N, C-alpha and C positions, 0 to 999 in steps of 0.2 A: 507494499501498500502506499505509494510514494507521494511523498510532502510536494511532488516540483508541479507546476503548474503547468497547462499546456504552453505551445510553444510562443502564443501572440501574448498570451498574459505576461509572460517573463519579455519580451517584446517589449511591451507597456509599460513594467514597473521598470526597466532598466530606461526607455525614454526620460519616464517623469523625473529619475532618482539624476540624470544629464541636466536636465532642465533645472531643477533646485540644484544643482552645485555650480549648473554656470550663473545662477542668479545669487547665489554666495560669491563668487570672483567679483561679481559686480558692486556688491556692498563692502567687499574687500575685509569680507567676516576673516580671513585666516589674520591681519594684522590685528584685529581686536581679542583672540582669545589668550584665556589668562597664560597658557604654555604653552611653547613652542612644541610640547612631544608628549602627550599623554601616554600613560603607562601603567601598570600595574603594580605592588608591590614585587612582584619578581620581574617587572621589568617587561612586561611584554605591551606592545604599544597595541592602542583601542582606537580605532576608528573612531569618525564621527558620529556615526548612524549605521545602524545594522537593519537591513530588511530581507526578502523572500530569497534576494539571490544569495542570501549568506550562505542558504542552509538546501542550495536547490539540487543538492545530490542527496541529500536527507529520505531517508525512507524511516517512514512512521512503524510500521510492524518490525523492522531487521535493528532498527538505532535508539528508538525510542518505547514504544509498546504501551503495557500497561504495569501496574506494580503486581509486583510475585512472580512474573511471566518475564522471561529470556527476553531481552539480557540485563535485566533489572534496573535500568537507566533511571526508571521511576521510585524505586523502592523494593525490597525484598518481602514485604507483607502484603499480603491485599488490601486491607482497608488502613495502614501505617497508623498514624495518631488519631485517627477516628474510633480505633477501637482499642489501644494502649497508649497512653504517651511514655515518650521514652523513658529510659531509668534515671533517673537523677543521682548521682555519685560523683559527691563531694571526696575530693582526696583529702587525706587527712593521717597526720601523725604528727606527735611529739613528745619528746622525753620519754619516760617510762609508758609500761604497756597499759598500766594504770589510767596512766594521764591521757592516752589515746581512748582507751575506753570512755571515757567520760565526753571526751568530744565527739565519739560515735555515737552515743545514748543521746546527747543534743541534736544532733542533724538528723537521726531518725524520727526526735520527737518534733523537730520544726518541717519534718515531711520530704524529707531524702529515703528514698524509694531503693537505694543500692549503698554498699558500702566498698571503701577503696581507700587502701593502705598505701601510707609512704614510710619508708624506713630510713633510718640514720647511714651516714654515711657509712661505719665500724661494719653494720647489718650488710649493708649493699655491696661492701668487698669482701665479705665472709671473715670478718673478726668479731670477737668479744669483745665486748665493755670494759674486759681487763686487759687485751693486750694495749701493748706497749704503743703499738700504731693506729689505736682508737684513742689516747687521751686528748681531750679536751673537744671531742666530737660526739660524746655520748648522749642521745635525742636531741641533738640540735637542728637538725634536717627534715627529721621524721622520726619513729618511734624506734627503739633500741629492743632487740632480739635476741636473746641469746642462747633460751632453752625453752622445752617442751611449754614449762611453768608460765611465762611471758606469753607464749600464744596463747594459754588458756585464761591470763589476768585480761588481755587485748581483747577476746571475744566474748565475757563474762558478762552474762544477762541476754545476750544478744541471740536472736533465733536462728541462727545458719543453717537449720534446716528449711527456711522460707525465704532466706534474703539472699542475694547471692555477693560475694564478696571477691573485689579485687586487689591484687597484691602487687606491684610495680618492684619489680625486683628481679636482675638478672644472672650473672653470675653464680650465687647459692639458691638459685628459684628451686631448684629441686629438693635441697634442704627444706627450708622455708613452707615448699608443700606439705612434704613429709611431715612435719608438725602441725600444721594443718590439718592434714586427714587424720593423725592421731589424734589430737586435740577434740577432733569431733566422734571419733570412735571411744573414747576414754570417757565422755559423755553419753555414751549410749546411741550415736547416730549412725547409719551404716554410711561406707563411703560413695554409693552408686546412688545417694542421696542429695548430699551437699554440690552444689552449684556454684562456680565463679569461674576466674581468669587469674592467672598467673603472667606476668608479662614475661618471661623466660626467654625474651629474642637478643640471643647474644651477636648476628649479625650486625644488628644497627648499631650493638655498642663497640666492635672495632671500627664502625661507619664514622659514629656521631659522637655518641655519648661518652664514651671511653673509659666504662668502669669495667676492669678486666679482674680474672683469674687465672684461667687456663689458654693455652694459644688455640687459635681457630678449629682445629680437624676435632680435638677432645670436647672442646664446650657442644660443637654443634650434633657430636655424640650423645650430650649427658642430653641437649633437647630433645632429642630422637626418643632417649628412653622414656622420657614423661610424655612423650606423643604416645607411646607405644603402654605405658603404664595405663594412661586416662584414657585410651580408647578400650582399652580390655575392664578395665577395674571402675573407672569416676567416668561417667559418661556423659553426666549433666557437666563436666569441668571442661573449660578453654584453656588447652594446656599452652596454647602461645595467643599472646595479644600482639601481632607481628606490625611494631612501629615505625610510621614516619613521622611521630610527634618531635622526637629527638632529632630527626634527620633535618625536620626545618628549624629548629630551634638551633643549632647551631650552623644554620644560615642559607639552608638550600631554599631553591626556588620553588615555588608549587609542583613544575614538571618534576624535577628531582626526588621530590617527594614521593612524589606517585608511582615513579619508575623504580626507584631503591626501594622503597617501602614491598610493590607487590613483587621486584626480582628477589627480594627477599624469603618472601613467601612460595617462588618458585622452588629456590632451594630447598627449606625445610620442606615441600612436597616432595621431591626428589630424592630426600635423603630418608623420608619415611619409605617410600616406597623399596628403594636398597634394603630397608629393611626387612622388606616382604610384606608390609600390611597394605591392603585395598584401597585405595583412592578415597570409594565412598562409605569406608569406616571412621576415618579420621578426618576426612574434607571438611565433613560439616560442623566441627567444634573446633576448629580454625579460628580465632576473633582477628581484627586488624585497631590499629589507634593510630587517631590520625590531630593533626594541628588545625585549629582555623584559625588563619592568620586577618588580617586587619584587611586584605583587599577582599570586597564582600561578595561581589559577583564571580571574581575568580574562583573562588574558597566552595562557593555553591559548584560550579561546573567541575572542579577538581572532586569534590564524592561521587556527583554522579557521573564521572568518567571513571571512577575507580571501580565502581561497582560494575559497569558495562565489562569494563577491561578484565575485571577477574572470573567472571561469567564464563566469558571467551576462553581466558587461558583453561580454566577447569575441564570446558565442556570441549574444546577444541585440542588443547595440547596434550592434559593429560585423560582425554575421554573419559571422564568421571559422566555417573549412568543418573544418580539421583541429582534429582534441583536442588536438594538441601546443599549438595557439593559446591554449586554453583554461586550460592549465594555468599557474595560479600558483607559480614555484618563488623559494625566497628562501633568501637567508644571513640570519645571527642573529646578534647581537652581546649579551651582558648590559648591562646599564643603567649607563654609567660614572659618570652623574650619581647612582647610588643609594652610590655608596662614599663614606666617608667617613676624613677623617683621623684621625679619633679613634676608639681602638682597633681602628688598621686589620687585626688577622686577621678581626675582624668579618665581613671584606669576602668570605674564602674562604666562609662559609656563605649569604650574599647571590647571591654569582656562583654554587654548588650550584644551589638553587634555583631561578634566572633559569636557569640552564641546562637544568634537568628540564624546567621549564617549556615550553621551546621543543621538547625531545626529546618530549615528548607532545604537543606542537603539530604535528609533523611537519616538522619544519625539513631543508631540504635540507645545510645547513654553520653551521657553527657556530664562533664566538671566545667565548673564556670570561676574562672579565678578571682581572688581575692583582691582587693585594691592596693593592699599593703605589703603583698607575697614578694613583689621587688626589696622589700626593707626586714623583714623578718617572717618567721611563721606568723601565719594570720589569728586576728583575733578572734575572741566567739562572735563579736559583731559584724565584724568585717565577712568572716564564712557566713554569717545569714542574709547580710543584705546578698551575696555572692548566689545565695541559693535560691533565695527569692527573687534574684532577675530571672533564672527557669520559671520560675512560679509565674511569673507576671506573661512571659512569652508564650507559657503555657496555656493559661486562664485566661487573660483577658487581651491578646494580640488577634487572637483570632487565625492566627497562622497554622494552626492545625487542625481548623476543620476541614480542609480539604489537601488531596494528596499531589503533592509538585505544583503548587500554585506556581512556579516561575517556568513549568516544561513550557514549549513552545514558545518562547522569547529567541526571538530570532539571537538576541547576541547570546542568552545563555546556550543556546545550541549551539552557537558555534563554536563558542569558547570550551565547552567539551567534547566537540570534534579535536579542536588544536591540541587540546591537554591529550588525548589520547592518543592523537597520532603521534607526537612527540617523546609521551611518552614510551610507547611502541617500541619507536626508532632507540632510546637507549636501551632497553631490555633485550634486542635484539643486538646491541654493540656488547654486552655484558656475555651475553650466548658466545658472540661471537670472540671472546678471551676466556671462553671455556667456563663460565659461569661464576656466580655471586661470590664465592671463595678466592678466585683467581683471581676475581675482578681487585678484591680488597688488598689481597698479596700485590694486586700492581699500582696499589694505593688511585685506583680510578674513581670511587665515589670520593671519597676522604678530598682529594685534589680539585674538583669539581665543586664539591660542598665549599670549601676555602676559597675558590676563586668568586663564586658567588655571593656569598657573605660580604669579600673584601668589594665587589664591586657595588652592593647595598650601601655598604657604611662609605663611601666614597661620595653615592649620592646624596646622603643624609648630612656629611660633613660641606659637603660644597650647597647644599641647601635645594639642589634638584628633587631630595625628597623631603616632605614636610614631618616632623615629628612634633607635635603641637604640646608646646609648654617648653621644648627643649632647643630647636633649633631657629620654632617661629611663636610668637606670641607668649616670650619666658618672660617669668617676671622676676624681682628681688628679693619679693618675698618667701620666706619660707613659712608653708602652709603645716602647723603639727597635725600629726598622726599617732595616735595612741599605739603602741607596740608591746606586743607579749615576749615576755622575759623568762626565762626560763629558770629555776631555781639551782645552782651552780651545784648544789648537792643531791643532785641527781644521780651525777656520776658515780659519785662515791655509795651510794643507796645501791644504785643496780650492781655493781661491783660485790659488794657484800653478801644481795640477793645469788648471785651465779657461784659464787665461791660456798655458798652455804650450800646450794644443790649438789658443785661436786665433791663437799665433804661426808655428804649423806650418802649419797650412791651407790650402787654396788661395781666393784672396780671390776670384778673376774665378768660379769655379765655383760659390761661396757667395753671392757677389752674384745672378748668374743665378737660382738655388732661389730665395733670398729674394723676387726679384721676379716670377716666374714663382708663389709662395704671395700675393703680395698681389695680383697679376691675377686670381688663382680666386674671395680673395674680396670681390672691387670685382665680379665676372663672376658671381656666384650658382653658380659649377662647383663641384663636389666638393675639399676643400682635402686631404683624408687622399693623396695620392700625391703632390703638391707636399711636403707636409711629413715623408713619408719620402724621398725624395729630398735634401731639405733639411738632414734629422740625420745623413744618410747623410754630407753633404759639410760636416757638424761644425757646423750651426747649431747655435748653445745654444738651451736651453730660452725664456729671456728675447727672444732675437732674435727668434723666431718667434712669441712672445704680442705682442712689440711691434709686428710686422706688423698683428694683428690692432685693438691699442688704435687703432694709426695709421687700422685702414681702419673699424672700429666703433665708436672712442672710449668712455669708461673710464665706468664705474657708479657711483654715491654714492648710498647707501642713504641716504632722506629719514630715517629714524630716526623709532621708533612709541613713543609714552609713555603 
């Protein structure tokens, strides 16, 4: 069902547009436009106007279609937000497990519909709070998790059999997930009941975020272990959240975020297939995580293109038969890198626009950044305002009343097509290099992102791109913002708690469990059940990760300049 009009109609549109363009020339419109060049945040040139000629090759059935039907440009659910709103999943983590538990309960009370956990830097890197490498960082940028007891404290009183949990962690993802499964089982909740997501995306760590533990090949092996275990034992769990968010935060363009994220997804699919898994057994539980940046229409088009591309990749490249395997389900977070310390209340407006773009793009869940995140861990008040932003969009704006309300816009459809075409070209380049692991070894995505970040910063420094309150409309006035301050005693208390558990546990049982974990690593058998047994024996996060470091070695980033 082509959108193309008959030849005469197109000729008439072309003549009308030519007349209009000539009229503009006579009015010297070019000389009175605000800028010499209009472009998106990603520096994509934007035309003055778009018309049917820009989508003359579009076929409605093939390229746009209907929600829940291939290629899913308009959404993966048949009635989208008319049936159920997106999950409002506010990212939270501060201090100790009990501190974060208190914040979780507040957010749930205020209407949050999913949990999302931020971990502190030692936990993210696989170290306990009593490690020399952890000193001064305990609980500073998220919650400290050393033992199973911390995990139990973190989710105390929360209905984890009814509410889904997201955990943003990568090198030690398998260990933290093992703790979550063990915590649920200790509460009498079967592992096949719990639902949620573990980020567990090591490829994007090598590309962008740079929290490392082991080299790329064993890191991907551990990710594949979780995919295999989840497929067979924890069917409601998304074992990878393939993340473009951090790629964008590192400075990529929208099309690079799209291409490198889906390229990572291709790599994980290939590894799971090598393991002997059937694509239709594991692909339906893959999830994605995207950034919603400042260019409103480019972001909407990016989300629509992502769904269409993944549908084609799974259906055509990997021959998946189950339509659920073709779905791209994704979480969105508003752009942390767009927040400014100058005039911080402007961040509420930025976040609102980014959240609206994510909703119009069809996200399944959403985190809205707080106005003070550029300064410190959000206060309760700031986090509540961020949650209210989502609730106002959902309940008052009317954008959830119809599906894909921007679909059919000449501009949106053209942008969607352009992003898809350019992202597929990058994926082909990655394929030609031998796949994403080889591309990472050649520093291809890292260099592309670094170059894009440099270009954007030069545009901001020169004033070509505006950041309100920074390089335009700046004031000398300092606006006071209340900031959350953490008690410096929390590190001492956390270390004491961890040491008490170490003193009280059964050393022989612990040693047996850790030895079995090491044997699994060396023999290439799945590590997940040995991990669950180890954390139930009170093995700490670092003790499990030290086994990984011992067997697989440690990775050192070569650095890109």
